[in-house]
One Martini backbone bead per residue (centre of mass of N, CA, C, O) as a GRO file, in nm:
protein
  113
    1MET     BB    1   9.018  -4.660  -3.105
    2ASP     BB    2   9.126  -4.366  -2.990
    3ALA     BB    3   9.232  -4.202  -2.668
    4ILE     BB    4   9.202  -3.948  -2.420
    5LEU     BB    5   9.277  -3.815  -2.133
    6THR     BB    6   9.120  -3.606  -1.899
    7THR     BB    7   9.087  -3.352  -1.630
    8GLU     BB    8   8.790  -3.330  -1.518
    9ASN     BB    9   8.804  -3.655  -1.393
   10PRO     BB   10   9.056  -3.792  -1.214
   11LYS     BB   11   8.931  -4.021  -1.046
   12THR     BB   12   8.784  -4.164  -1.275
   13ALA     BB   13   9.023  -4.203  -1.460
   14GLU     BB   14   9.200  -4.374  -1.255
   15GLU     BB   15   9.010  -4.605  -1.203
   16LEU     BB   16   8.973  -4.697  -1.498
   17TRP     BB   17   9.266  -4.737  -1.565
   18ASN     BB   18   9.316  -4.962  -1.333
   19ALA     BB   19   9.077  -5.163  -1.481
   20LEU     BB   20   9.228  -5.229  -1.707
   21PRO     BB   21   9.063  -5.411  -1.893
   22ILE     BB   22   8.731  -5.352  -2.043
   23LYS     BB   23   8.449  -5.553  -2.085
   24GLY     BB   24   8.159  -5.522  -2.327
   25ASN     BB   25   7.833  -5.475  -2.410
   26ALA     BB   26   7.653  -5.316  -2.646
   27ASN     BB   27   7.455  -5.019  -2.602
   28LEU     BB   28   7.196  -4.837  -2.752
   29TRP     BB   29   7.142  -4.461  -2.752
   30GLY     BB   30   7.148  -4.358  -3.013
   31ASP     BB   31   7.453  -4.175  -3.013
   32GLU     BB   32   7.514  -4.411  -2.799
   33ILE     BB   33   7.746  -4.589  -2.603
   34TYR     BB   34   7.695  -4.861  -2.350
   35PHE     BB   35   7.878  -5.022  -2.075
   36SER     BB   36   7.947  -5.241  -1.841
   37THR     BB   37   8.118  -5.239  -1.530
   38PRO     BB   38   8.321  -5.306  -1.227
   39VAL     BB   39   8.278  -5.016  -1.162
   40SER     BB   40   8.238  -4.804  -0.860
   41LEU     BB   41   8.100  -4.473  -0.885
   42ASN     BB   42   8.075  -4.146  -0.839
   43GLU     BB   43   8.005  -3.842  -0.877
   44GLU     BB   44   8.192  -3.565  -0.960
   45HIS     BB   45   8.159  -3.373  -1.260
   46GLY     BB   46   7.874  -3.373  -1.357
   47ARG     BB   47   7.697  -3.410  -1.682
   48GLU     BB   48   7.485  -3.404  -1.956
   49GLU     BB   49   7.635  -3.221  -2.144
   50VAL     BB   50   7.819  -3.313  -2.443
   51GLU     BB   51   8.053  -3.407  -2.658
   52VAL     BB   52   8.164  -3.512  -2.926
   53GLY     BB   53   8.371  -3.795  -2.816
   54ALA     BB   54   8.281  -3.854  -2.547
   55ILE     BB   55   8.398  -4.013  -2.243
   56ALA     BB   56   8.211  -4.186  -1.989
   57TYR     BB   57   8.067  -4.202  -1.662
   58TRP     BB   58   7.777  -4.390  -1.536
   59PRO     BB   59   7.681  -4.440  -1.221
   60PRO     BB   60   7.400  -4.587  -1.218
   61GLY     BB   61   7.523  -4.806  -1.443
   62LYS     BB   62   7.818  -4.872  -1.436
   63ALA     BB   63   7.916  -4.698  -1.716
   64VAL     BB   64   8.025  -4.672  -2.021
   65CYS     BB   65   8.045  -4.386  -2.245
   66ILE     BB   66   7.983  -4.314  -2.606
   67PHE     BB   67   7.978  -4.009  -2.791
   68PHE     BB   68   7.845  -3.944  -3.153
   69GLY     BB   69   7.561  -3.782  -3.075
   70GLN     BB   70   7.262  -3.802  -3.060
   71THR     BB   71   6.998  -3.833  -2.826
   72PRO     BB   72   6.674  -3.868  -2.694
   73VAL     BB   73   6.756  -3.588  -2.496
   74SER     BB   74   6.815  -3.390  -2.695
   75LYS     BB   75   6.778  -3.044  -2.774
   76HIS     BB   76   6.976  -3.050  -3.012
   77GLU     BB   77   7.297  -3.164  -3.133
   78GLU     BB   78   7.380  -3.256  -2.865
   79PRO     BB   79   7.491  -3.454  -2.648
   80ARG     BB   80   7.284  -3.641  -2.398
   81ALA     BB   81   7.244  -3.753  -2.096
   82ALA     BB   82   7.018  -3.902  -1.881
   83SER     BB   83   7.252  -3.839  -1.671
   84PRO     BB   84   7.511  -3.769  -1.511
   85VAL     BB   85   7.851  -3.747  -1.607
   86ASN     BB   86   8.202  -3.863  -1.627
   87VAL     BB   87   8.428  -3.715  -1.784
   88PHE     BB   88   8.759  -3.878  -1.910
   89ALA     BB   89   8.737  -3.873  -2.234
   90LYS     BB   90   8.866  -3.860  -2.582
   91VAL     BB   91   8.820  -3.901  -2.901
   92LEU     BB   92   9.016  -3.993  -3.165
   93GLY     BB   93   8.893  -3.865  -3.434
   94ASP     BB   94   8.599  -4.034  -3.560
   95PRO     BB   95   8.310  -4.088  -3.382
   96THR     BB   96   8.108  -4.196  -3.608
   97LYS     BB   97   8.236  -4.490  -3.637
   98PHE     BB   98   8.027  -4.611  -3.411
   99ARG     BB   99   7.788  -4.665  -3.607
  100ASN     BB  100   7.890  -4.970  -3.652
  101VAL     BB  101   7.770  -5.038  -3.388
  102ARG     BB  102   7.608  -5.302  -3.217
  103ASP     BB  103   7.412  -5.469  -3.041
  104ASP     BB  104   7.624  -5.680  -2.844
  105ASP     BB  105   7.884  -5.589  -2.896
  106GLN     BB  106   8.212  -5.627  -2.833
  107LEU     BB  107   8.403  -5.430  -2.592
  108ILE     BB  108   8.726  -5.275  -2.550
  109LEU     BB  109   8.901  -5.116  -2.281
  110ALA     BB  110   9.234  -5.002  -2.352
  111ARG     BB  111   9.555  -4.982  -2.364
  112ALA     BB  112   9.795  -4.832  -2.539
  113ASP     BB  113  10.111  -4.917  -2.698
   0.00000   0.00000   0.00000
C-alpha cells in the first residue's frame, strides 16, 4: 500500500525517511497496527485523535502506527491513539485493507520506487 509524507511533523518524517526500510512485526489494537522501530524520537506536534489512514510515530513505544478505524479508546468513530502520536504520513487508497493484517505479520515500511 502506498503512502505520502505530510508536513505536520517534518522532523519525525525526516528521521523515519532516513531510517527506511524499517521491518517490524504487526501488533493490533482495534483498527490500528503498530510495530517497533529502531528509531527513538520525542513528541513533535503530538495528538491523540487522528484520521483514518494516518501513519504516525508513537514515542513511548518507539513504534510506527497505522490507523484504519476505531481503537479501544475512540470516543466516536475517529481513530484515537493511546497517547499522543506524531502523524507523518497518510495512506493512499483504502486504509481498511489493513484489516487483512494479523498479529505478528511482518511489515516493511520502505520507499516506493
